[in-house]
C-alpha positions in Angstrom: -81.4 42.4 25.0 -83.1 39.0 25.1 -80.8 37.6 22.5 -77.8 38.9 24.4 -79.1 37.2 27.6 -79.7 34.0 25.7 -76.2 34.1 24.2 -74.6 34.8 27.6 -76.5 31.9 29.1 -75.4 29.6 26.4 -71.7 30.5 26.8 -71.8 30.5 30.6 -69.0 28.2 31.8 -69.2 27.0 35.4 -66.3 25.6 37.3 -65.5 21.9 36.9 -66.1 19.5 39.9 -62.9 19.2 41.9 -63.4 15.5 42.5 -63.8 14.8 38.8 -60.6 16.8 38.0 -58.6 15.0 40.6 -59.8 11.6 39.3 -58.5 12.6 35.9 -55.3 14.6 36.6 -54.0 13.6 40.0 -51.6 10.6 39.8 -51.8 9.8 43.5 -53.3 11.6 46.6 -49.8 12.1 48.1 -49.0 14.5 45.2 -51.1 17.1 47.0 -48.7 18.6 49.6 -48.7 21.6 51.9 -45.8 23.8 51.0 -45.4 27.2 52.6 -49.1 27.4 53.5 -50.2 26.5 50.0 -51.9 23.2 48.9 -49.5 22.4 46.1 -49.8 19.7 43.4 -46.3 18.2 43.0 -45.2 15.4 40.8 -41.8 13.9 41.8 -40.5 11.0 39.6 -37.2 9.3 38.8 -34.5 7.9 41.0 -34.3 9.6 44.5 -30.6 9.9 44.3 -30.3 11.2 40.7 -29.6 14.8 39.7 -32.6 17.0 40.3 -34.5 18.9 37.6 -37.2 21.3 38.7 -39.6 22.2 35.8 -41.5 25.5 36.1 -44.5 26.0 33.7 -45.9 29.2 32.2 -48.7 31.4 33.2 -51.8 29.5 32.1 -50.3 26.0 32.0 -49.9 23.2 34.6 -47.3 20.5 35.4 -48.9 18.3 32.7 -47.3 20.5 30.0 -44.0 18.8 30.8 -45.3 15.2 30.7 -43.5 14.1 27.4 -40.2 15.5 28.7 -40.7 14.1 32.2 -41.3 10.6 30.9 -38.1 10.8 28.8 -35.9 12.4 31.5 -37.0 10.5 34.6 -34.8 7.5 33.7 -31.7 9.5 34.5 -32.9 12.4 36.5 -35.2 13.1 39.5 -37.8 15.2 37.8 -39.9 17.6 40.0 -42.7 19.7 38.6 -45.6 21.4 40.3 -48.6 23.5 39.5 -48.1 27.1 40.5 -50.7 28.4 43.0 -54.2 28.7 41.5 -53.1 26.7 38.4 -53.8 23.1 37.7 -54.7 21.3 40.9 -52.8 23.6 43.3 -54.9 25.8 45.6 -54.6 29.6 45.5 -52.4 31.4 47.9 -54.5 32.0 51.0 -53.5 35.7 51.4 -54.2 36.4 47.7 -50.6 37.6 47.3 -49.5 36.1 44.0 -46.6 38.4 43.2 -43.2 37.0 42.1 -41.8 37.5 45.6 -44.4 35.1 47.0 -43.7 32.6 44.3 -40.0 32.7 44.9 -40.6 32.1 48.6 -42.7 29.1 47.6 -39.8 27.8 45.5 -37.4 28.3 48.3 -39.6 26.1 50.5 -40.1 23.4 47.8 -36.6 21.8 47.8 -36.7 21.7 51.6 -40.0 19.8 51.5 -38.4 17.3 49.0 -35.2 17.1 50.9 -33.4 17.6 47.6 -29.9 18.9 46.8 -29.0 21.7 44.4 -31.2 21.5 41.3 -31.2 22.4 37.6 -34.1 24.8 37.1 -36.0 24.6 33.8 -38.5 27.5 33.3 -40.8 28.4 30.5 -42.2 31.9 29.9 -43.4 33.2 33.3 -41.8 30.1 34.9 -38.6 31.2 33.1 -38.8 34.6 34.9 -39.2 32.8 38.2 -36.3 30.5 37.4 -33.8 33.2 36.5 -35.0 35.4 39.5 -34.4 32.5 41.9 -31.0 31.7 40.3 -29.9 35.3 40.7 -31.0 35.4 44.4 -29.9 31.9 45.4 -26.9 30.9 43.2 -25.8 28.3 45.8 -29.0 26.3 45.2 -28.9 26.2 41.4 -26.6 23.9 39.5 -27.7 24.8 35.9 -30.4 27.1 34.4 -32.5 26.4 31.3 -34.8 29.2 30.0 -37.4 28.4 27.4 -38.8 31.6 25.9 -38.4 33.3 29.3 -40.5 36.4 30.3 -39.0 39.4 32.1 -38.3 42.2 29.7 -40.8 45.0 29.1 -43.3 44.6 26.3 -46.6 46.2 25.2 -48.8 46.2 28.3 -46.0 45.2 30.6 -43.9 48.3 31.4 -41.3 48.4 34.2 -42.4 49.5 37.7 -46.1 49.6 36.7 -48.9 47.1 37.2 -49.6 45.1 34.1 -52.3 46.4 31.8 -55.0 43.7 31.9 -57.9 44.3 29.5 -61.2 44.5 31.3 -62.7 42.1 28.8 -60.5 39.3 30.3 -62.5 39.6 33.5 -65.5 38.0 31.7 -63.6 34.7 31.5 -64.5 34.2 35.2 -68.0 33.3 33.9 -67.6 32.7 30.2 -64.8 30.5 28.9 -66.1 27.9 26.4 -63.7 25.4 25.0 -63.5 27.0 21.5 -62.6 30.3 23.0 -59.7 28.8 25.0 -58.5 26.9 21.9 -58.5 30.1 19.8 -56.2 31.7 22.4 -54.0 28.7 22.7 -53.4 28.1 19.0 -51.1 31.0 18.4 -48.6 29.5 20.9 -48.0 26.8 18.3 -46.2 27.5 15.1 -48.4 24.8 13.5 -51.9 24.9 15.0 -52.5 21.4 13.6 -50.2 20.0 16.2 -52.5 21.3 19.0 -54.3 18.1 19.8 -57.9 17.8 21.2 -56.5 16.1 24.3 -54.2 19.1 25.0 -57.0 21.6 24.5 -59.2 19.5 26.8 -56.6 19.4 29.5 -56.0 23.2 29.4 -59.7 23.8 29.5 -60.5 21.4 32.3 -57.8 22.7 34.6 -58.6 26.4 33.8 -62.1 25.6 35.1 -60.8 24.1 38.4 -62.6 26.0 41.2 -60.9 29.4 41.8 -58.3 29.1 39.0 -59.8 31.7 36.7 -59.9 34.3 39.5 -56.4 33.3 40.6 -55.1 33.7 37.0 -56.6 37.2 36.7 -55.1 38.2 40.1 -51.7 37.0 39.0 -51.8 39.0 35.9 -53.0 42.2 37.7 -50.3 41.8 40.3 -47.5 41.4 37.8 -45.0 44.3 38.0 -41.8 43.9 36.0 -38.6 45.6 37.0 -35.5 46.1 34.8 -34.0 42.5 34.8 -30.5 43.4 33.7 -28.9 43.9 37.2 -30.2 40.5 38.4 -29.5 38.6 35.2 -25.9 39.8 35.3 -25.4 38.1 38.7 -26.1 34.7 37.1 -23.0 32.5 36.8 -24.6 29.1 36.4 -24.2 27.3 33.1 -27.3 28.5 31.1 -29.2 27.3 28.1 -31.6 29.5 26.2 -34.1 27.5 24.2 -36.4 29.3 21.8 -38.9 28.5 19.1 -38.1 30.6 16.0 -41.9 31.1 15.3 -42.7 32.2 18.9 -45.4 34.8 18.6 -45.7 35.3 22.4 -42.1 36.2 23.3 -40.2 36.6 20.0 -36.8 35.0 19.6 -35.2 38.4 19.1 -35.5 38.9 22.9 -32.8 36.2 23.3 -30.1 38.8 22.4 -31.0 40.8 25.6 -30.5 37.6 27.7 -27.2 36.8 26.0 -26.0 40.3 26.7 -26.8 39.9 30.4 -25.7 36.3 30.7 -22.5 36.0 28.5 -22.0 32.3 29.2 -25.5 31.4 28.0 -25.8 29.1 25.0 -28.7 29.9 22.7 -30.5 27.2 20.6 -33.4 28.1 18.4 -35.9 25.6 17.1 -36.9 25.9 13.5 -40.7 25.6 12.8 -41.7 25.7 16.5 -43.5 28.3 18.6 -43.9 29.3 22.2 -44.5 25.7 23.5 -41.9 23.6 21.8 -41.9 20.9 24.5 -45.6 20.3 23.6 -45.5 21.0 19.9 -42.6 18.7 19.2 -41.2 17.2 22.4 -38.4 15.1 20.9 -37.0 17.9 18.8 -37.0 20.3 21.7 -35.6 17.8 24.1 -32.5 17.0 22.0 -30.5 20.2 22.8 -31.6 20.1 26.5 -30.2 16.5 26.8 -26.9 17.5 25.3 -26.6 20.6 27.5 -27.3 18.5 30.6 -24.7 16.0 29.6 -22.1 18.6 28.6 -22.4 20.5 31.9 -22.6 17.4 34.2 -18.9 17.1 34.9 -17.2 19.7 37.0 -14.7 20.4 34.3 -17.3 20.9 31.6 -17.0 24.1 29.7 -19.9 26.5 29.7 -18.9 28.2 26.4 -18.8 27.0 22.8 -20.8 24.4 21.0 -22.2 21.0 22.0 -23.5 18.1 19.9 -27.1 17.2 19.5 -28.6 13.7 19.4 -32.2 13.2 18.6 -34.6 11.1 16.6 -36.6 13.5 14.5 -35.3 14.9 11.2 -35.6 18.5 12.2 -33.2 21.4 12.3 -32.1 23.4 15.3 -29.8 26.4 15.3 -27.2 27.3 17.8 -25.7 30.7 18.5 -22.2 30.0 19.7 -21.0 31.6 22.9 -18.4 33.6 21.0 -21.0 35.5 18.9 -21.9 39.1 19.8 -24.6 41.5 18.8 -22.8 42.6 15.7 -22.6 39.2 14.1 -25.3 37.3 12.3 -27.8 35.7 14.7 -27.2 32.1 13.6 -23.6 31.0 13.6 -24.2 27.2 13.3 -26.8 24.9 12.0 -27.0 21.4 13.4 -29.3 18.6 12.2 -31.2 16.6 14.8 -31.0 13.1 13.4 
């Protein structure tokens, strides 16, 4: 018992000091805004009159996950990203209601606070589920939709119409979350764990230890209740890009076929040798098809079906499933070099 007590004491991980975190991760004080009753950390860069991209991160991430993409895109686009409540530097929702419906209400209020026009939504994982849900409910406010390994279909531990199964052992992370433990859980999100840099691990760890964030993350997981997404996905008419790492161990690329069944106009691009976080693992590679999609769908007359060309700087390979493919054909119809 004494040894267990000593071990627990050695692994005890207190919250980080809020002032220290803001000094490290807050670009300017005005990035903290009150939106729909929540203290929200928002970063809004690029020309004020440019087309708007709203980037929505995944469950345990923060707006910083998008930094390489934001720096590349903000020359031509107004890039808006924010920390979901209880993540990064955003405060938790005051009423402890962290269900999808509450998050969608927050997203509805966000463009109003920025006085922005219709936007292109780019969502990853849980943020992808929020992005497609918002697009289905408010098509008049979404110009284009980009889903990166989106969440939404049932999977082990996440059945429809039932609260998510959250292992009791996860509750321990409120008090015990050493850096090596977080790194071990983050590494499988990369196809090549060697690309997971110390600085990225430090950022995830620091912001996970922001006061209240661990409790908020657990509350979010426990309040997650999926419903059959097909009826809502079928309502989406916006030009849509599905972007998926072929080595994604969190949400496998095979799930893309369900999305393409529901959203026939969606274009699927898979990224060879990348995992669940392609925009972190290899930002330039993952950005090339997004850039091409944005350019191809910018003009009113642009088609939403068929192929588009890629232009990038890394000698990697991406694959595209043409919009004419169906479930009976081979998964990959075309192979395009990013060069």
